[in-house]
C-alpha positions as CSV (number, residue, x, y, z in Angstrom):
1,M,0.0,0.0,0.0
2,P,1.4,3.4,-0.9
3,D,2.8,5.5,1.9
4,P,0.2,8.3,2.7
5,A,3.0,10.8,3.0
6,F,4.0,10.3,-0.6
7,A,0.4,10.1,-1.8
8,S,-0.3,13.5,-0.2
9,L,2.8,15.1,-1.7
10,R,1.9,13.7,-5.2
11,T,-1.6,15.1,-4.9
12,R,-0.1,18.6,-4.3
13,L,2.4,18.2,-7.0
14,R,-0.2,17.3,-9.6
15,E,-1.9,20.6,-8.9
16,L,1.3,22.4,-9.6
17,V,2.0,20.4,-12.7
18,D,-1.6,21.0,-14.0
19,L,-1.2,24.8,-13.5
20,E,2.2,24.6,-15.4
21,A,0.4,22.7,-18.2
22,A,-2.3,25.4,-18.4
23,L,0.5,28.0,-18.7
24,A,2.2,26.0,-21.4
25,I,-1.1,25.8,-23.4
26,L,-1.5,29.6,-23.2
27,D,2.1,30.1,-24.3
28,W,1.7,27.6,-27.2
29,D,-1.5,29.3,-28.3
30,Q,0.0,32.8,-28.2
31,A,2.9,31.6,-30.5
32,V,0.7,29.6,-32.9
33,C,-2.8,30.8,-33.3
34,M,-3.9,33.5,-30.8
35,P,-5.6,36.5,-32.5
36,A,-3.5,39.6,-32.6
37,A,-5.7,41.5,-30.2
38,G,-5.5,38.8,-27.5
39,G,-2.1,39.9,-26.2
40,D,-3.3,42.1,-23.3
41,A,-5.7,39.5,-21.9
42,R,-3.1,36.7,-22.4
43,G,-0.7,38.6,-20.2
44,R,-3.3,38.9,-17.5
45,Q,-4.2,35.2,-17.8
46,M,-0.6,34.1,-17.5
47,E,-0.1,36.4,-14.5
48,T,-3.0,34.7,-12.7
49,I,-1.7,31.2,-13.3
50,V,1.8,32.1,-12.3
51,R,0.5,33.7,-9.1
52,L,-1.7,30.7,-8.2
53,A,1.1,28.2,-8.9
54,H,3.7,30.1,-6.8
55,E,1.3,30.6,-3.9
56,R,0.5,26.9,-3.8
57,H,4.2,25.9,-4.1
58,V,5.4,28.0,-1.2
59,A,2.4,27.5,1.0
60,P,2.9,26.1,4.5
61,A,0.7,23.1,3.6
62,F,3.1,22.2,0.8
63,E,6.1,22.4,3.1
64,R,4.4,20.1,5.6
65,A,3.6,17.6,2.9
66,L,7.1,17.6,1.7
67,G,8.5,17.4,5.2
68,A,6.4,14.3,5.9
69,A,7.6,12.7,2.7
70,E,11.2,13.4,3.5
71,R,10.9,11.8,6.9
72,A,9.3,8.8,5.3
73,S,12.1,8.6,2.7
74,E,14.9,8.5,5.3
75,S,15.0,4.7,5.3
76,L,14.9,4.4,1.5
77,D,17.7,3.8,-0.9
78,P,18.7,7.2,-2.4
79,A,17.9,5.7,-5.8
80,D,14.4,4.7,-4.8
81,R,11.7,6.5,-6.8
82,D,10.2,8.3,-3.7
83,A,13.6,9.3,-2.4
84,V,14.4,10.8,-5.8
85,L,11.1,12.6,-5.9
86,V,11.6,14.4,-2.6
87,R,15.2,15.4,-3.6
88,V,14.0,17.1,-6.8
89,V,10.9,18.6,-5.1
90,R,13.1,20.0,-2.2
91,R,15.5,21.6,-4.6
92,D,12.7,23.2,-6.5
93,L,11.0,24.5,-3.4
94,E,14.1,26.0,-1.9
95,R,14.6,27.8,-5.2
96,A,11.0,29.0,-5.4
97,R,11.0,30.3,-1.8
98,R,13.8,32.7,-2.6
99,V,11.7,34.5,-5.2
100,P,8.6,36.4,-4.1
101,V,5.3,35.9,-5.9
102,A,5.3,39.6,-7.0
103,F,8.4,39.0,-9.0
104,H,6.9,36.0,-10.8
105,V,3.8,38.0,-11.6
106,A,5.8,40.9,-12.9
107,R,8.0,38.6,-15.0
108,A,4.9,36.9,-16.5
109,A,3.4,40.2,-17.5
110,H,6.7,41.4,-18.9
111,V,7.2,38.3,-21.0
112,S,3.8,38.5,-22.5
113,A,4.2,42.2,-23.4
114,A,7.8,41.8,-24.7
115,F,6.8,38.8,-26.9
116,E,4.0,40.8,-28.5
117,A,6.3,43.8,-29.0
118,W,9.0,41.5,-30.5
119,R,6.5,39.9,-32.9
120,R,5.5,43.3,-34.2
121,A,9.0,44.7,-34.3
122,R,11.0,42.0,-36.1
123,P,9.3,42.3,-39.5
124,R,9.6,46.1,-39.3
125,D,13.3,46.0,-38.2
126,D,12.2,48.3,-35.3
127,F,14.7,47.7,-32.5
128,A,13.9,51.0,-30.9
129,S,10.4,49.8,-30.1
130,V,11.6,46.9,-28.1
131,A,14.7,48.5,-26.5
132,D,12.7,49.4,-23.4
133,H,11.5,45.8,-23.1
134,L,15.0,44.5,-23.4
135,E,16.2,47.0,-20.7
136,R,13.4,45.7,-18.5
137,S,14.6,42.1,-19.2
138,V,18.1,43.1,-18.0
139,E,16.6,44.8,-14.9
140,L,14.5,41.7,-14.1
141,A,17.6,39.5,-14.4
142,H,19.4,41.6,-11.8
143,R,16.4,41.5,-9.5
144,Y,16.2,37.7,-9.9
145,A,19.9,37.3,-9.2
146,G,19.5,39.4,-6.1
147,Y,17.4,36.6,-4.6
148,F,20.5,34.4,-4.7
149,P,23.1,36.4,-2.8
150,G,25.6,33.6,-2.7
151,A,26.0,33.5,-6.5
152,E,29.5,34.4,-7.8
153,H,28.1,36.0,-11.0
154,V,24.9,37.8,-11.7
155,A,24.2,35.2,-14.5
156,D,24.7,32.2,-12.4
157,P,21.2,31.9,-10.9
158,L,19.7,32.3,-14.4
159,I,22.0,29.7,-15.9
160,D,21.4,27.3,-13.0
161,E,17.6,27.7,-13.6
162,E,18.1,26.1,-17.1
163,D,21.3,24.0,-16.6
164,E,21.5,23.0,-12.9
165,G,25.0,23.2,-11.6
166,A,26.4,25.2,-14.4
167,T,28.0,28.6,-13.7
168,V,29.9,31.3,-15.7
169,A,33.1,30.1,-14.1
170,L,32.5,26.5,-15.4
171,L,31.2,27.5,-18.8
172,R,33.7,30.2,-19.8
173,P,36.8,27.8,-20.2
174,L,34.6,25.2,-21.9
175,F,33.2,27.7,-24.3
176,D,36.7,29.2,-24.9
177,A,38.0,25.8,-25.9
178,L,35.0,25.4,-28.2
179,G,35.6,28.7,-29.9
180,E,39.4,28.1,-30.2
181,G,38.7,24.7,-31.8
182,L,35.9,25.9,-34.1
183,R,37.3,29.1,-35.6
184,P,40.2,27.6,-37.6
185,L,37.9,24.9,-38.9
186,V,35.3,27.4,-40.0
187,A,38.0,29.6,-41.6
188,A,39.4,26.6,-43.5
189,A,36.0,25.6,-44.7
190,V,35.0,29.1,-45.8
191,A,38.1,29.4,-47.8
192,T,37.0,26.4,-49.9
193,P,34.2,26.8,-52.5
194,A,30.9,25.5,-51.0
195,P,29.0,22.6,-52.6
196,A,25.8,23.5,-54.5
197,P,22.7,23.8,-52.3
198,L,19.6,21.7,-53.0
199,P,17.5,23.1,-55.9
200,A,15.4,26.1,-55.0
201,G,12.1,24.4,-55.3
202,P,9.3,25.0,-55.5
203,Y,8.5,22.9,-52.4
204,P,4.8,23.5,-51.6
205,A,4.2,24.3,-48.0
206,A,1.6,21.6,-47.3
207,A,3.8,18.9,-48.9
208,Q,6.8,20.0,-46.9
209,L,4.8,19.8,-43.6
210,E,3.6,16.3,-44.5
211,A,7.0,15.1,-45.5
212,A,8.7,16.5,-42.4
213,L,6.1,15.1,-40.1
214,E,6.4,11.7,-41.7
215,L,10.2,11.7,-41.1
216,A,9.6,12.8,-37.5
217,V,7.3,9.9,-37.0
218,R,9.8,7.6,-38.6
219,I,12.5,8.5,-36.1
220,G,10.0,7.9,-33.2
221,Y,7.7,10.9,-32.7
222,D,4.3,9.7,-31.5
223,V,1.6,11.7,-33.2
224,A,-1.0,10.1,-31.0
225,R,0.7,12.1,-28.2
226,G,1.6,15.1,-30.2
227,R,0.9,17.4,-33.1
228,Q,2.7,19.7,-35.5
229,D,1.9,23.4,-36.2
230,V,3.6,26.4,-37.8
231,A,5.2,29.2,-35.7
232,P,7.5,32.1,-36.5
233,H,10.1,30.7,-34.1
234,P,10.0,26.8,-34.0
235,F,9.7,25.2,-30.6
236,A,8.5,22.1,-28.8
237,T,6.4,22.1,-25.7
238,R,5.3,19.5,-23.2
239,I,1.7,19.9,-21.9
240,A,1.7,16.3,-20.5
241,G,3.3,13.0,-21.3
242,G,0.4,12.4,-23.7
243,D,0.6,15.9,-25.2
244,V,4.0,16.9,-26.5
245,R,3.7,19.4,-29.4
246,I,6.2,20.6,-32.0
247,T,6.1,23.6,-34.4
248,T,8.1,24.4,-37.5
249,R,8.3,27.0,-40.2
250,V,8.2,26.7,-44.0
251,N,10.1,28.3,-46.9
252,E,8.7,27.2,-50.2
253,R,12.1,27.9,-51.9
254,D,14.1,25.9,-49.3
255,L,13.2,22.4,-48.3
256,T,15.8,22.3,-45.5
257,E,14.1,24.9,-43.3
258,A,11.0,22.9,-42.5
259,L,12.9,19.6,-42.6
260,Y,15.6,20.4,-40.1
261,S,13.4,22.5,-37.8
262,T,11.0,19.6,-37.6
263,L,13.8,17.1,-36.9
264,H,15.2,19.4,-34.3
265,E,11.9,19.9,-32.5
266,A,11.1,16.2,-32.8
267,G,14.3,15.5,-31.0
268,H,13.0,17.6,-28.0
269,A,9.7,15.8,-28.2
270,L,11.3,12.3,-28.3
271,Y,12.9,13.2,-25.0
272,E,9.7,14.4,-23.4
273,Q,7.7,11.5,-24.7
274,G,10.4,9.1,-23.5
275,V,10.3,10.0,-19.8
276,D,9.2,7.0,-17.7
277,A,5.4,7.3,-17.1
278,V,6.0,6.7,-13.3
279,W,7.1,10.3,-13.1
280,E,3.9,11.7,-14.7
281,G,2.3,14.4,-12.6
282,T,5.5,15.3,-10.9
283,P,8.4,17.8,-11.6
284,V,10.6,14.8,-12.5
285,A,8.6,14.2,-15.7
286,R,10.6,16.5,-18.0
287,G,14.1,17.0,-19.4
288,V,16.8,17.5,-16.8
289,S,18.4,20.6,-18.3
290,A,18.5,22.8,-21.4
291,G,21.8,21.4,-22.4
292,V,20.7,17.8,-22.3
293,H,17.5,18.7,-24.0
294,E,19.3,20.5,-26.8
295,S,21.7,17.6,-27.2
296,Q,18.7,15.5,-28.4
297,S,17.4,18.1,-30.9
298,R,20.9,18.6,-32.3
299,L,21.6,14.9,-32.4
300,W,18.5,14.1,-34.4
301,E,18.9,17.2,-36.6
302,N,22.7,16.8,-37.3
303,Q,24.3,13.5,-36.4
304,V,21.3,11.7,-37.9
305,G,19.5,14.2,-40.3
306,R,22.7,15.5,-41.9
307,S,24.3,12.1,-42.3
308,R,24.9,10.3,-45.6
309,A,23.0,7.4,-44.1
310,F,19.9,9.5,-43.5
311,W,19.9,10.8,-47.0
312,T,20.4,7.3,-48.4
313,F,17.1,6.5,-46.8
314,A,15.2,9.8,-47.1
315,L,16.0,11.0,-50.6
316,P,13.9,8.5,-52.5
317,H,10.9,9.4,-50.4
318,L,11.5,13.2,-50.8
319,R,12.2,12.8,-54.5
320,A,8.8,11.1,-55.0
321,R,7.1,14.1,-53.4
322,F,9.2,17.0,-54.8
323,P,10.0,17.0,-58.5
324,A,12.8,19.6,-57.9
325,L,14.9,16.8,-56.4
326,E,14.5,14.5,-59.5
327,H,18.2,14.8,-60.6
328,V,19.8,15.1,-57.1
329,D,21.7,12.0,-56.0
330,V,22.6,11.0,-52.4
331,D,26.1,12.4,-52.6
332,A,24.9,15.8,-53.9
333,A,22.2,15.9,-51.2
334,Y,24.6,15.0,-48.5
335,R,27.1,17.7,-49.6
336,A,24.3,20.3,-50.0
337,V,22.9,19.9,-46.5
338,N,26.5,20.1,-45.0
339,R,27.7,23.1,-47.0
340,V,29.5,25.6,-44.8
341,V,28.4,29.2,-45.6
342,P,28.5,31.8,-42.7
343,S,25.0,33.2,-42.3
344,L,23.3,35.8,-40.2
345,I,20.5,33.6,-38.8
346,R,21.3,31.2,-36.0
347,T,18.5,28.8,-36.7
348,D,19.5,28.6,-40.4
349,A,23.2,28.1,-39.6
350,D,25.2,25.2,-40.9
351,E,26.4,22.6,-38.4
352,L,30.0,23.8,-38.3
353,T,29.3,27.5,-37.7
354,Y,26.2,27.1,-35.5
355,T,28.1,27.1,-32.2
356,L,29.8,30.4,-33.0
357,H,26.4,32.0,-33.2
358,V,25.6,30.7,-29.7
359,L,28.9,31.7,-28.1
360,L,28.7,35.3,-29.3
361,R,25.1,35.5,-27.8
362,F,26.4,34.1,-24.5
363,D,29.2,36.7,-24.4
364,L,26.7,39.5,-25.3
365,E,24.4,38.4,-22.5
366,L,27.3,38.6,-20.0
367,D,28.3,42.0,-21.3
368,L,24.7,43.3,-20.8
369,L,24.5,41.8,-17.3
370,E,27.9,43.0,-16.2
371,G,27.2,46.6,-17.4
372,R,29.9,46.6,-20.1
373,L,27.2,47.0,-22.8
374,A,24.2,49.2,-22.9
375,V,21.0,47.9,-24.6
376,R,21.1,50.9,-27.0
377,D,24.5,49.8,-28.2
378,L,23.6,46.1,-28.6
379,P,22.9,46.3,-32.4
380,D,26.4,47.7,-33.1
381,A,28.1,45.2,-30.7
382,W,26.1,42.4,-32.5
383,S,27.3,43.5,-35.9
384,A,30.9,43.7,-34.7
385,R,30.9,40.2,-33.3
386,Y,29.3,38.8,-36.5
387,A,32.0,40.5,-38.6
388,R,34.7,39.1,-36.3
389,D,33.5,35.6,-35.8
390,L,31.6,34.8,-39.1
391,G,32.7,37.5,-41.6
392,V,29.1,38.7,-42.2
393,T,27.1,41.7,-40.8
394,P,23.3,42.2,-40.8
395,E,21.8,45.0,-42.9
396,R,18.6,44.8,-41.0
397,H,17.7,44.2,-37.3
398,G,15.4,41.4,-38.2
399,D,18.5,39.5,-39.4
400,G,20.5,40.7,-36.4
401,V,19.6,41.5,-32.9
402,L,15.9,40.9,-33.3
403,Q,16.1,37.4,-34.8
404,D,15.9,35.4,-31.6
405,V,12.9,35.5,-29.4
406,H,14.7,34.4,-26.2
407,W,15.5,37.9,-24.7
408,F,11.9,39.0,-25.4
409,A,10.3,35.9,-24.0
410,G,12.1,35.7,-20.7
411,M,15.1,37.4,-19.1
412,V,18.6,38.1,-20.3
413,G,20.9,35.5,-19.0
414,G,20.7,31.7,-19.2
415,A,19.0,31.8,-22.6
416,F,21.8,30.4,-24.8
417,Q,24.4,28.3,-23.0
418,G,22.2,25.2,-23.4
419,Y,22.6,25.3,-27.2
420,A,26.4,25.1,-26.9
421,L,26.2,22.5,-24.2
422,G,23.8,20.6,-26.4
423,N,26.2,20.4,-29.3
424,V,28.9,19.1,-27.0
425,L,26.7,16.4,-25.4
426,S,25.1,15.4,-28.7
427,A,28.5,14.0,-29.9
428,Q,29.1,12.3,-26.6
429,F,25.7,10.6,-26.5
430,Y,25.8,9.6,-30.1
431,A,29.3,8.1,-29.8
432,A,28.2,6.1,-26.7
433,A,25.1,4.8,-28.6
434,V,27.4,3.6,-31.5
435,R,29.7,1.9,-29.0
436,A,26.7,0.1,-27.5
437,V,24.5,-0.9,-30.5
438,G,27.0,-1.1,-33.3
439,D,26.6,0.2,-36.8
440,V,24.0,2.9,-36.4
441,D,24.7,4.3,-39.9
442,A,23.7,1.0,-41.5
443,A,20.5,0.9,-39.6
444,I,19.7,4.5,-40.5
445,A,20.3,3.9,-44.2
446,R,17.7,1.2,-44.0
447,G,15.3,3.6,-42.4
448,S,15.6,1.8,-39.0
449,F,15.9,4.3,-36.2
450,G,14.7,2.1,-33.4
451,E,18.1,1.0,-32.2
452,L,19.4,4.5,-31.7
453,H,16.0,5.8,-30.3
454,G,15.9,2.8,-27.9
455,W,19.4,3.4,-26.5
456,L,18.6,7.1,-26.0
457,R,15.3,6.3,-24.3
458,D,16.9,3.9,-21.9
459,H,20.0,5.9,-21.1
460,V,18.7,9.5,-21.3
461,Y,15.0,10.0,-21.8
462,R,13.3,7.7,-19.3
463,H,15.2,9.3,-16.3
464,G,13.6,12.7,-16.7
465,R,15.1,14.8,-13.9
466,A,15.7,11.7,-11.7
467,K,19.5,11.9,-12.3
468,P,21.5,15.2,-12.0
469,V,23.1,16.2,-15.2
470,D,26.7,15.2,-14.3
471,V,25.5,11.7,-13.1
472,L,23.3,11.2,-16.2
473,V,26.2,12.2,-18.6
474,R,28.7,10.0,-16.8
475,D,26.4,7.0,-16.6
476,A,25.5,7.2,-20.3
477,T,28.8,8.1,-21.8
478,G,31.4,7.0,-19.3
479,G,32.9,10.5,-18.7
480,P,32.1,14.1,-17.8
481,I,31.0,16.8,-20.2
482,D,33.9,17.3,-22.7
483,P,34.1,19.4,-25.8
484,E,36.7,17.2,-27.5
485,P,34.4,14.5,-28.9
486,Y,32.3,17.2,-30.5
487,L,35.4,18.8,-32.1
488,T,36.7,15.4,-33.2
489,Y,33.4,14.6,-34.8
490,L,33.4,17.9,-36.7
491,R,37.0,17.5,-37.8
492,S,36.3,14.0,-39.1
493,K,33.0,14.8,-40.9
494,Y,34.0,18.1,-42.4
495,G,37.6,17.1,-43.0
496,A,36.2,14.6,-45.5
497,L,34.0,17.2,-47.1
498,Y,36.5,20.1,-47.0
499,P,40.1,18.7,-47.4
500,A,41.5,22.1,-46.3
501,L,40.4,21.3,-42.7
502,A,43.1,18.7,-42.5
503,H,45.6,21.6,-42.0
504,A,43.4,23.7,-39.7
């Protein structure tokens, strides 16, 4: 018979999870299909749910329920399900108690208003209209950090919220090593003529969405527990274990935009759909960190979706649907989707240059938070970094500082480090899967993705937040987070495509 202490705690946790789900639905609706005039009411609705959830979370009754469960867990093995649950819940509660409900309400109102302002400003290249919102985001970040007085850096509490245990002090040397390893590879590749892209369509939007979703289903996305929609900035969201949604965007002249954004978001969704059902209704039932989450989207997008094996399988299916691909063979397709051409848009970046887009955003976030950079000077700083790192500069804010929604849908700080960590971890997880299950490429070329998906489900997905990040990574890969396997993977793959890399 279940211990009543744990049953009581789970009842209270389910209330919190249900409120979070309602918030996620409102957020999804705002990004996908909310009428333009709904923004003001949506902000109020989100404020109400955030307030209710926080009040219930920090209420004395919740503390009593958790305390009783902790006492009941003292005799349990630390790996026992109930012992794990109280550890995660205690961590979340201690964090929540530091931050007053008034802050959460103010943050929710700001996010709703800033998102609507960004959505209007980006197509008009109107940075001035969102500058005040961005200054408010920086202000809120400082206020939030103030609730964690022991932090060494103002960004640390924000980073820890997304990637538990990560700090500026830990990330800076890792990211410096990444940048030092990547820049000569990118320079060597850029100095070599790029392969031809895929033909420029036409690729009808409806057919693209169908084809992309079919491939997502093929790799393991369960549409009985999900759906695909179109959004200006693709994302995945978990409403519940039986409701994990993905979005994409479509360019009728470019097949790869919908294809790779769908594979990317499906990677996030596979993670959420793969969490063990025993954790449903608890805060353990979601991905453990932004970095681990991003590792799955990048793994399925790049190690799988940009592999020769994937195109061996996928090209005949795509060619049958899109006449523009009639004369494209597997080798040409593989080279086309791995062409290295520095770009302005992070989400459109090739695999080799992508991390440089992320690292410069991380640095700019720290500059804003440390007071070395004023918001009004951000567009110029952005252009200067793009010129230095990628050799391109935006002519319009929509292709520059306004391209990412992150700073306008949250706070500045903690928004981007997960992407770089995800690239690093994607290589480590993929290599570990290959060691365990054998010739993954041969299986992918046959259209068989179950071996890889099964290993990831067993070693990453099913645990949700049950294992801390460092434990999860070590258990799955045999070592700590390490950028070298990712750099080795890139040198090997792109060295074969761009011989000049051999001397980089």
